[in-house]
N, C-alpha and C positions, 0 to 999 in steps of 0.2 A: 665113506665113499662107496657108491654103489655102481652097478653096471648102468643104471639109468642116468646117473650123473655123467658118466663117461660118454654114453650115447648122446646126451644133450650137448656136451662139450665138442664132440666130433662134428656136430651139425653147425656150429658157430663159425663164422668166417674169420674171427680174430682169436688171438691166444685166450685160452680158458684156464682158469686157476681151479684146481681141484683141492678141496679142503678136507682135512681130517680133524675131527673134534674142533672145528671152527678155525683151524690154523692152516695157512697155505702149505700144501704138501707136494703137489705136482703141477706142471704146466703142460697143456696140450697145444702144440703149434702145427699149422699146416707146413708142408715140406718147403714151400717157397719162402715163407717167413723164416723158418729155421736156417735154410741155406744162406739167406741174406745176413742173418745174425752171425752165423759161423764165419762168413767171409769178412764181415766187419771186424770180428774178433781177431782173425788172423792178420788183417791189415794193421790193426792197432798194435799187435804183438811185434810185427815187422818194424813199425815206426819206433817202438820203444827200443828194439835191438839196434836200429840205426842210430838213434840218439845216443845210446850208450857207447857205441863204437866211435862216434864223432868226438866224444869228450874223453875217451880213453887216451892217456898220454902216449901209449905205444903206437897210436895211429896219428900222431902229430908230427911225423917226420917231414921236414921241409927241405926242398932242394933249391939251390941257387938258380936264378933265371937262366944264367949262362949254361948250366948243365941241362936244363929242360930244353933249351933251344938246340943244344947238341943232340940230345936224344931224339928230338923231332926233326933233326937235320934242317933247322931254320937258319943256321949260321955256319 
C-alpha cells in the first residue's frame, strides 16, 4: 500500500478498498457515505434491542381493560 494508492482512492467518488499483499486491508469512504452507514447501523441496533425487549417475559405484563379504562378515566 502506497501513498499513490491512497491518493487514487481519495479521488474516487465511491468506497475504495486498499489491499496489502493482495488482500483487502482498509476501506476509504467519503464522509457522507460513512455517516449514512453509521446511521443505518445504529437504526439496526435499535431495532434489535426493541425486538429483544418485546419478547422478554418481564415486558409482557398485561392489564385488564377495566383497569386501563380507569387509568385513562374512560369509565
